[in-house]
C-alpha positions in Angstrom: 83.3 126.2 -2.6 86.1 128.7 -3.0 83.7 131.2 -4.4 81.4 131.3 -1.4 81.1 134.7 0.2 82.9 135.4 3.5 81.0 134.2 6.4 79.6 131.1 4.9 80.9 127.5 5.4 80.4 125.2 2.5 80.2 121.4 2.4 79.5 119.0 -0.4 77.3 116.3 1.1 76.2 113.4 -1.2 77.2 115.4 -4.2 75.2 118.6 -3.2 76.6 121.9 -2.1 75.3 122.9 1.5 76.1 126.3 3.0 75.5 127.6 6.5 76.5 130.9 8.4 79.3 130.8 10.9 78.6 129.6 14.3 76.7 131.4 17.0 78.3 132.4 20.4 76.9 129.4 22.3 77.9 127.1 19.4 81.5 128.5 19.4 81.7 128.2 23.2 80.8 124.6 23.1 83.3 123.8 20.3 86.0 125.8 22.1 85.4 124.1 25.5 85.4 120.6 24.1 88.6 121.3 22.1 90.2 122.8 25.3 89.1 119.8 27.4 90.6 117.3 25.0 93.7 119.2 24.0 95.8 118.8 27.2 95.3 115.1 27.9 94.8 113.8 24.4 96.9 116.1 22.1 99.6 117.2 24.5 99.6 114.1 26.8 99.1 116.4 29.9 97.1 114.3 32.4 96.1 111.8 29.7 97.6 109.4 27.2 98.2 111.9 24.3 98.5 110.4 20.7 95.7 112.4 19.2 95.3 115.4 16.9 92.2 117.4 17.7 91.3 120.2 15.2 88.4 122.5 14.6 86.5 122.7 11.4 88.8 120.4 9.2 87.8 120.2 5.6 87.4 116.4 5.2 87.8 115.1 1.7 86.3 111.6 1.9 86.3 111.8 -2.0 88.5 114.6 -3.1 86.5 117.6 -4.2 83.4 115.4 -4.4 82.5 114.5 -0.8 83.6 117.4 1.5 82.5 117.6 5.0 83.3 120.1 7.7 82.6 118.9 11.2 82.9 121.2 14.1 85.7 119.2 15.4 87.6 116.0 14.4 90.2 113.9 15.9 92.9 111.6 14.5 95.0 109.0 16.3 98.6 110.0 15.5 99.4 106.3 14.5 97.0 106.8 11.6 97.9 110.4 10.8 101.4 111.1 12.1 101.4 114.8 10.8 98.8 117.4 10.2 98.5 118.1 6.4 100.2 121.3 5.2 97.1 122.1 3.0 93.4 122.5 3.8 92.4 119.0 2.5 92.2 116.2 5.0 92.1 112.9 3.2 92.6 110.5 6.1 89.3 109.5 7.7 89.2 110.9 11.2 88.8 108.5 14.2 86.2 110.8 15.9 84.0 113.6 14.9 82.0 116.2 16.8 79.1 118.2 15.6 77.6 121.1 17.7 74.0 121.1 17.1 72.0 124.2 16.3 68.3 124.7 15.1 69.6 125.5 11.6 72.0 122.5 11.3 70.5 119.8 13.4 68.7 117.8 10.7 71.6 118.1 8.3 74.1 116.8 11.0 71.8 113.9 12.0 70.3 113.0 8.7 73.0 113.7 6.1 76.3 114.0 7.8 76.2 111.1 10.3 75.3 108.6 7.4 78.2 109.9 5.5 80.5 109.6 8.4 79.3 106.0 8.8 79.6 105.2 5.1 83.5 106.4 5.3 84.2 104.5 8.5 84.5 107.2 11.2 84.6 105.1 14.4 83.1 107.7 16.9 80.7 110.6 16.7 79.5 113.0 19.2 76.4 115.3 18.8 76.4 118.2 21.2 73.3 120.3 21.9 74.5 123.2 23.9 71.0 124.6 24.4 69.6 121.3 25.8 72.8 120.7 27.5 73.4 117.2 26.1 76.1 115.1 24.4 74.9 112.1 22.5 77.5 109.6 21.6 77.8 106.8 19.2 80.3 104.2 17.9 80.3 102.6 14.5 79.6 98.9 14.7 79.4 96.8 11.5 78.7 99.9 9.4 75.9 101.3 11.8 75.9 103.8 14.6 75.2 102.3 18.0 74.3 104.7 20.8 77.0 104.6 23.5 75.4 107.1 25.8 73.8 110.4 26.6 75.6 112.8 28.9 73.9 115.7 30.6 74.4 117.7 33.8 77.4 119.6 35.1 79.5 116.7 36.3 82.9 115.6 35.0 82.3 112.7 32.5 84.6 110.1 30.8 83.2 109.8 27.2 84.6 107.4 24.6 86.9 107.4 22.8 88.3 110.0 25.3 87.4 108.1 28.5 91.0 108.2 29.8 90.3 111.7 31.2 87.1 113.4 32.4 85.4 116.4 30.6 84.0 119.1 32.6 80.4 119.5 31.4 79.8 122.5 33.5 82.5 124.4 31.5 80.8 123.2 28.3 77.4 124.7 29.2 79.0 128.0 30.2 78.3 127.4 33.8 
């Protein structure tokens, strides 16, 4: 992975190296808005409970250097990860992941990465499609993903596990 050319993101998924180009503008906007909406209430405790680390593109080492996933966003409850690691490897399973879908990553995110996240016990997952203006959410129950809702439109929504504060969907879609 360290030998990849600049501009490519690498992941080792089910033992196979996958690469993809950096995100598009609409993809970057969606990731930035979600991060911004969650940062104040959940990371800083402004208008919400705090107690989380919300980070963009962490390098998750479910199995060190063997199963390496890079979600668009991930979050950890601070009682499980009191400090952010100094290095680039995150070896504590996150409490939430978020993948921003694009035509080139959608099948990998759904068919490869979601099962890996389930296998390693990530409790919550969001799939955001900025083109379709939709957030699909699921929760891990007995080792399988259960649909917990699909959110569309431009209203403020409370979405688990961050339902203590509302997220502005209009900002997410660039409206």
